C-alpha positions as CSV (number, residue, x, y, z in Angstrom):
1,M,99.7,-62.6,5.4
2,A,97.5,-65.2,3.6
3,A,94.1,-63.7,5.5
4,A,95.4,-60.2,4.5
5,A,96.0,-61.2,1.0
6,E,92.9,-63.3,0.8
7,L,94.8,-66.0,-0.2
8,E,95.7,-69.6,0.5
9,A,98.5,-70.0,2.8
10,A,100.4,-72.4,0.4
11,D,100.3,-70.1,-2.4
12,V,101.6,-67.3,-0.3
13,V,104.5,-69.5,0.9
14,A,105.3,-70.4,-2.6
15,S,105.1,-66.7,-3.7
16,L,107.7,-65.5,-0.7
17,N,110.2,-68.8,-1.5
18,A,110.2,-67.3,-5.0
19,L,110.7,-63.5,-3.8
20,A,113.4,-64.8,-1.4
21,T,115.2,-66.2,-4.5
22,D,115.0,-63.3,-6.1
23,G,116.8,-61.4,-3.1
24,L,113.3,-59.5,-2.9
25,V,112.5,-60.9,0.9
26,S,114.6,-62.8,3.4
27,H,113.4,-65.2,5.9
28,E,114.3,-65.7,9.6
29,A,113.7,-69.0,11.4
30,G,113.1,-69.2,15.0
31,V,110.3,-68.0,17.6
32,F,110.9,-64.3,16.8
33,G,111.6,-64.7,13.2
34,G,109.5,-64.3,10.0
35,W,109.6,-62.7,6.6
36,A,111.2,-59.4,5.8
37,I,111.5,-57.1,2.8
38,T,115.1,-56.2,1.5
39,D,116.3,-53.3,0.1
40,A,115.8,-54.4,-3.3
41,G,112.4,-55.7,-2.3
42,R,111.4,-52.1,-1.2
43,R,112.9,-50.7,-4.5
44,S,110.7,-53.4,-6.9
45,D,107.9,-52.4,-4.6
46,A,107.9,-49.1,-4.9
47,E,108.3,-49.4,-9.0
48,W,105.2,-51.9,-9.1
49,V,103.1,-49.4,-6.8
50,A,103.9,-46.4,-9.0
51,G,102.9,-48.3,-12.4
52,G,99.9,-49.2,-10.7
53,L,98.8,-45.6,-10.3
54,E,100.0,-44.6,-13.5
55,G,98.3,-47.4,-15.2
56,V,94.8,-46.2,-13.9
57,R,96.3,-42.5,-14.4
58,G,95.1,-42.5,-10.7
59,R,97.4,-40.3,-8.7
60,V,95.2,-37.6,-8.2
61,G,92.3,-39.4,-7.4
62,V,93.7,-41.9,-4.9
63,T,95.5,-38.8,-3.3
64,D,92.0,-37.2,-2.6
65,L,90.8,-40.4,-1.4
66,Y,93.9,-40.6,1.0
67,E,93.2,-37.3,2.4
68,S,89.5,-38.3,3.0
69,F,91.0,-40.9,4.8
70,L,93.6,-38.7,6.9
71,T,90.1,-36.9,8.2
72,L,89.0,-40.1,9.7
73,N,92.4,-41.1,11.1
74,P,92.3,-38.8,14.3
75,K,88.6,-40.1,14.7
76,L,89.5,-43.7,14.7
77,L,92.4,-43.2,17.1
78,Q,90.2,-41.3,19.6
79,V,87.7,-43.9,19.5
80,C,90.3,-46.6,19.8
81,H,91.6,-44.6,23.1
82,D,88.4,-44.2,24.1
83,W,88.1,-47.9,24.1
84,Q,90.9,-48.6,26.0
85,I,90.8,-45.7,28.5
86,Q,87.9,-44.0,30.1
87,T,88.0,-40.5,31.6
88,A,86.5,-39.9,35.1
89,G,86.8,-36.2,35.7
90,R,90.3,-35.4,35.2
91,A,91.6,-38.9,35.8
92,H,92.3,-41.5,32.6
93,I,91.5,-45.2,33.9
94,P,91.8,-48.1,31.9
95,N,88.6,-49.3,30.0
96,D,87.8,-52.5,31.9
97,H,84.5,-52.9,29.9
98,R,81.9,-53.1,32.8
99,D,80.1,-50.3,31.6
100,A,78.2,-51.8,28.8
101,R,76.7,-48.5,28.0
102,Y,80.0,-46.8,27.9
103,D,81.1,-49.5,25.3
104,S,78.2,-49.3,23.1
105,R,78.5,-45.8,22.5
106,V,82.1,-46.0,21.5
107,I,81.1,-49.0,19.4
108,D,78.7,-46.6,17.9
109,R,81.1,-44.3,16.8
110,L,83.2,-46.9,15.4
111,V,80.2,-48.0,13.1
112,T,80.1,-44.5,12.2
113,I,83.7,-44.4,11.2
114,D,83.4,-47.5,9.1
115,G,80.4,-46.2,7.1
116,S,82.8,-43.3,6.1
117,A,86.1,-45.8,5.7
118,Q,83.8,-48.1,3.4
119,T,82.5,-45.5,1.3
120,I,86.2,-44.5,0.8
121,L,87.5,-47.9,0.2
122,A,84.8,-48.8,-2.4
123,S,86.3,-45.5,-4.3
124,L,89.6,-46.3,-3.9
125,S,89.5,-50.3,-4.6
126,G,87.3,-49.3,-7.5
127,R,90.7,-47.9,-9.2
128,L,93.1,-50.1,-6.9
129,P,91.5,-53.5,-6.4
130,R,94.2,-54.6,-3.8
131,F,92.3,-51.9,-1.5
132,G,89.0,-54.1,-1.3
133,S,90.4,-56.8,1.0
134,Y,90.4,-53.9,3.5
135,G,87.0,-52.8,3.4
136,R,86.1,-56.5,3.8
137,R,88.8,-57.0,6.8
138,L,87.4,-54.0,8.6
139,A,83.8,-54.9,8.3
140,A,84.8,-58.4,9.5
141,A,86.6,-57.0,12.7
142,L,83.7,-54.6,13.2
143,E,81.4,-57.6,13.2
144,R,83.2,-59.5,15.3
145,V,83.4,-56.2,17.7
146,E,79.4,-56.1,17.8
147,G,79.0,-59.8,18.3
148,G,80.9,-59.3,21.7
149,Q,84.3,-60.4,20.5
150,H,85.8,-57.0,22.2
151,A,89.5,-58.4,21.3
152,Y,89.0,-57.2,17.2
153,F,88.5,-53.8,18.6
154,A,92.1,-53.1,18.9
155,D,93.9,-56.0,20.5
156,H,93.7,-58.9,17.5
157,L,96.1,-59.7,14.8
158,E,93.0,-58.9,12.8
159,S,92.0,-56.0,15.0
160,Y,90.1,-53.0,13.6
161,H,93.1,-51.0,14.8
162,T,95.5,-53.6,13.2
163,V,93.8,-53.4,9.8
164,W,93.5,-49.8,9.8
165,F,96.9,-49.3,10.8
166,Q,97.9,-51.4,7.6
167,L,95.6,-49.7,5.3
168,H,97.2,-46.5,6.1
169,E,100.7,-48.2,5.7
170,D,99.6,-49.1,2.3
171,L,98.2,-45.6,1.1
172,L,101.8,-44.2,2.3
173,V,103.4,-46.8,0.3
174,T,101.4,-46.3,-2.6
175,L,101.8,-42.5,-2.7
176,G,105.2,-42.5,-1.8
177,L,104.7,-40.7,1.3
178,E,106.7,-40.7,4.8
179,R,104.9,-41.3,7.8
180,G,104.7,-38.2,9.6
181,A,105.5,-35.8,6.5
């Protein structure tokens, strides 16, 4: 959470503890434990997000940027698929990443998608600054992929795909939309 919020871990823990005291999040200890938002936390977050949009009078602009994002989403999903699965005739086989030319072409497509995403995120973060972290995190993941750390394409906690998914969820919450609606 600290990395995603670009904050110090101690500050995040202190904030989470304060939110837990207010009943907005809960914590479950153990191997499969962690922090979870409560129903009261969801309501509070929705009010905060709505207030942020009203504060910048930006619902229309953010909606337009979200629609631009949506044009990129199927391209990103396809490039992630192609990173993981190769097509040989009618067969679909796992990409073992031994074909450097194939992988390079897929990475080039990711670079193109990222260029468009960065443009959208620059406009979005001009309206809602918290979205600026997504551009930096996507760029960091892409840099790692280009540097040969291929887990940052779709398999790592801070992979391009994971950060993209988090961005998509944040946009949905910001606009009060349900996934698939």
